[in-house]
C-alpha positions as CSV (number, residue, x, y, z in Angstrom):
1,M,117.8,27.2,84.5
2,D,117.8,23.5,84.0
3,S,114.5,21.7,83.7
4,A,114.6,20.0,87.1
5,T,115.3,23.3,88.9
6,K,112.7,25.1,86.9
7,S,110.0,22.4,87.7
8,L,110.9,22.6,91.4
9,V,110.7,26.4,91.5
10,Q,107.4,26.4,89.5
11,S,106.0,23.8,91.9
12,Q,107.0,25.6,95.1
13,F,106.1,29.2,94.0
14,G,103.1,28.3,91.9
15,A,101.4,26.9,94.9
16,N,102.3,29.9,97.1
17,A,101.9,32.8,94.7
18,E,99.2,34.5,96.7
19,R,101.1,34.2,99.9
20,Y,104.1,36.0,98.4
21,A,101.8,38.7,97.0
22,A,100.5,39.4,100.5
23,S,103.9,39.1,102.2
24,R,104.9,42.4,103.8
25,V,108.6,41.4,103.7
26,H,108.3,41.2,99.9
27,A,105.7,43.9,99.2
28,E,106.9,46.6,101.6
29,G,110.4,45.5,102.7
30,E,113.0,48.2,103.2
31,S,115.0,46.8,100.3
32,L,112.3,47.7,97.7
33,S,112.2,51.4,98.5
34,R,116.0,51.5,98.9
35,L,116.5,49.8,95.5
36,V,114.2,52.4,93.8
37,Q,116.0,55.2,95.6
38,M,119.5,54.0,94.8
39,V,118.8,53.1,91.1
40,A,117.2,56.6,90.5
41,P,115.2,55.5,87.5
42,R,114.4,57.8,84.6
43,A,111.2,58.4,82.8
44,G,112.5,57.3,79.4
45,W,114.0,54.0,80.5
46,E,113.2,50.5,79.1
47,A,113.4,48.0,82.0
48,I,113.0,44.4,82.8
49,D,112.5,42.8,86.2
50,I,113.9,39.2,86.4
51,A,112.1,36.6,88.5
52,T,109.5,39.2,89.4
53,G,107.4,36.8,91.5
54,P,104.1,38.6,92.3
55,G,105.5,41.7,90.7
56,H,106.3,43.9,93.6
57,T,109.6,45.2,92.2
58,A,108.4,45.6,88.6
59,L,105.4,47.5,89.8
60,A,107.4,49.8,92.1
61,F,109.5,50.9,89.1
62,A,106.7,51.0,86.5
63,P,105.5,54.6,87.4
64,K,109.1,55.9,87.1
65,V,110.1,54.4,83.7
66,K,108.8,54.2,80.2
67,H,108.1,50.5,80.2
68,V,108.9,47.4,82.3
69,I,108.8,43.7,81.5
70,A,107.9,41.6,84.5
71,S,109.4,38.2,83.9
72,D,109.3,34.9,85.8
73,V,109.3,31.2,85.1
74,T,106.2,30.6,87.2
75,P,102.9,31.3,85.4
76,E,100.9,31.5,88.6
77,M,103.2,34.3,89.8
78,L,102.8,36.2,86.6
79,Q,99.0,35.9,86.9
80,V,99.1,37.4,90.4
81,A,101.5,40.2,89.2
82,R,99.1,41.0,86.3
83,G,96.2,41.3,88.7
84,L,98.2,43.6,91.0
85,A,99.2,45.8,88.0
86,E,95.5,46.0,86.9
87,K,94.4,47.0,90.5
88,R,97.0,49.8,90.4
89,G,96.0,51.0,86.9
90,L,99.5,50.4,85.5
91,T,99.4,50.2,81.7
92,N,103.2,50.2,81.0
93,V,103.9,46.7,82.3
94,T,104.0,43.5,80.2
95,F,104.5,40.0,81.4
96,A,106.7,37.2,80.1
97,E,107.6,33.7,81.1
98,I,111.4,33.9,80.9
99,A,114.3,32.0,82.5
100,A,116.9,34.3,84.1
101,E,119.9,32.5,82.6
102,K,118.7,32.9,79.0
103,L,117.1,36.2,78.2
104,P,115.5,36.2,74.7
105,F,116.5,39.7,73.8
106,P,119.2,41.3,71.6
107,D,122.3,42.8,73.1
108,A,121.8,46.3,74.6
109,S,118.0,46.1,74.9
110,F,117.5,47.7,78.3
111,D,118.4,50.7,80.4
112,L,117.6,48.9,83.6
113,V,117.6,45.3,84.8
114,T,116.4,44.5,88.3
115,C,116.2,41.3,90.3
116,R,115.1,41.2,93.9
117,T,115.2,38.3,96.4
118,A,115.4,35.6,93.7
119,P,118.9,34.6,92.5
120,H,119.4,32.1,95.4
121,H,116.9,29.9,93.4
122,F,118.9,30.2,90.1
123,A,120.7,27.1,88.8
124,D,123.5,29.2,87.2
125,V,124.1,32.6,88.8
126,P,127.2,33.4,86.7
127,A,125.1,32.9,83.5
128,F,122.4,35.1,84.9
129,V,124.9,38.0,85.6
130,A,126.5,37.5,82.2
131,E,123.0,37.8,80.6
132,V,122.3,41.0,82.6
133,A,125.5,42.6,81.3
134,R,124.7,41.5,77.7
135,V,121.2,43.0,77.5
136,L,122.1,46.3,79.3
137,R,122.8,49.3,77.1
138,P,126.0,51.2,77.7
139,G,125.3,53.4,80.8
140,G,122.5,51.0,81.8
141,V,121.9,50.0,85.4
142,F,121.7,46.6,87.2
143,G,119.8,46.8,90.5
144,L,120.2,43.6,92.6
145,V,118.8,42.6,96.0
146,D,119.3,39.1,97.4
147,N,119.7,37.2,100.6
148,I,123.4,36.6,101.3
149,S,125.2,33.9,103.2
150,P,128.0,34.3,105.8
151,D,131.5,34.8,104.4
152,D,132.8,31.9,106.5
153,P,132.1,28.7,104.5
154,K,131.7,26.8,107.8
155,A,128.7,29.0,108.6
156,A,127.5,29.4,105.0
157,A,126.9,25.6,104.4
158,P,124.6,25.1,107.4
159,Y,122.9,28.4,106.7
160,N,122.0,27.3,103.1
161,E,120.9,23.9,104.5
162,F,118.6,25.7,106.8
163,E,117.1,27.7,103.9
164,K,116.7,24.6,101.8
165,L,114.9,22.7,104.5
166,R,112.2,25.4,104.5
167,D,112.2,25.7,100.7
168,P,113.4,22.7,98.6
169,S,113.8,25.0,95.6
170,H,116.5,27.0,97.4
171,G,119.8,26.8,95.5
172,R,122.5,28.7,97.3
173,C,122.8,32.2,98.8
174,L,126.1,33.8,97.7
175,S,128.2,36.0,100.0
176,E,128.4,39.7,99.2
177,N,132.0,39.2,98.1
178,E,130.9,36.5,95.6
179,W,128.3,38.9,94.2
180,L,130.8,41.7,93.8
181,E,133.3,39.4,92.0
182,L,130.6,38.0,89.6
183,I,129.4,41.5,88.7
184,S,132.9,42.8,88.2
185,R,133.8,39.8,86.0
186,A,130.8,40.5,83.8
187,G,132.2,44.0,83.1
188,L,129.9,46.0,85.3
189,V,131.0,48.7,87.7
190,V,129.5,48.8,91.2
191,R,128.4,52.3,92.1
192,H,126.6,51.5,95.3
193,R,126.3,48.6,97.8
194,E,124.9,48.1,101.2
195,I,123.7,45.3,103.6
196,L,120.2,45.3,104.9
197,T,118.8,43.3,107.8
198,K,115.4,41.6,107.6
199,E,113.7,40.7,110.9
200,I,112.0,37.4,110.4
201,E,109.5,35.3,112.4
202,L,109.7,31.6,111.9
203,E,106.0,30.8,111.7
204,G,105.2,33.3,108.9
205,W,108.5,32.6,107.0
206,A,107.9,28.8,107.0
207,G,104.2,29.2,106.5
208,R,104.7,31.0,103.1
209,M,106.1,27.7,101.8
210,Q,103.4,25.6,103.6
211,A,106.1,23.9,105.6
212,S,104.8,20.9,107.6
213,P,104.7,21.0,111.4
214,L,107.6,18.6,111.4
215,T,109.7,20.9,109.2
216,K,108.8,23.9,111.3
217,E,110.0,22.0,114.4
218,R,113.3,21.1,112.7
219,L,113.8,24.7,111.7
220,R,113.1,25.8,115.2
221,C,115.6,23.3,116.6
222,I,118.3,24.5,114.2
223,L,117.7,28.1,115.4
224,Q,117.7,27.1,119.0
225,G,120.9,25.0,118.6
226,A,122.8,27.3,116.4
227,S,126.3,28.2,117.6
228,G,129.4,30.0,116.4
229,G,129.2,31.8,113.0
230,L,125.7,30.5,112.2
231,R,124.3,31.9,115.5
232,D,126.1,35.2,115.0
233,F,124.6,35.4,111.5
234,L,121.0,34.4,112.2
235,Q,120.8,36.0,115.7
236,P,117.9,33.8,116.9
237,K,115.7,35.1,119.7
238,E,112.7,33.6,121.5
239,L,109.4,35.3,121.0
240,P,106.0,34.6,122.5
241,D,104.7,31.5,120.6
242,N,107.4,32.0,118.0
243,I,111.1,32.4,117.4
244,G,112.7,35.3,115.5
245,F,115.9,35.6,113.5
246,V,117.5,37.9,110.9
247,L,118.3,37.4,107.2
248,M,120.9,39.6,105.5
249,E,120.3,41.1,102.1
250,S,122.9,42.6,99.8
251,L,121.7,45.6,97.7
252,I,124.0,46.3,94.8
253,V,123.6,48.9,92.0
254,A,126.1,48.5,89.1
255,E,126.5,50.2,85.8
256,K,127.6,49.1,82.3
257,P,130.4,51.4,81.1
258,R,129.7,53.6,78.2
């Protein structure tokens, strides 16, 4: 992650760490339980969660593995995650300030690498995937969840602009096909994939990033004026005093060949 991207991510998420800790979408979203289920972790595994944020994913896996490192570039997020681990009495979690694209570990260090709802902030996603493959042991598992963009570039571009308006640290959501290609190119074999739909309400979604009233109104206008592929993807709908839409997540579980 380059210094400018890192600073922007730290600024955005450092100021909103507690909001993400309390967010039901992040703490209790369907993708978290599904990821644990499809990874099928084992008690003896050494694991690392990349871009852990407030730690929801790392802490979900902690009771099911030997040890997990919760890593992030934002110190405030790690502090929140540490507090959640203490509340839950989890003693097999350690915390580290680490960039996703340059993991400071030897080859074949982990049985499990997870990353949930974060790579769309990374400056170099191919480097991240290559690092995941490098630090996995033969037979090790990569569990990924991230928001995805439409396959159609004509819809993908305005969708990512919509995301970036709400969160300036947003980089780019890849399509599912792009993810599958990157994972395959890194030498990992996909053993499971699925698409999950998240129901979103604009006020809470924008509020987690302390979006200004003007930004919220611009986001609302984009949703109300969406057409074609963008409208089909976001599926906006009017709600009492709010507007709803959907975000698509790709859940992929891949394995490093023995």
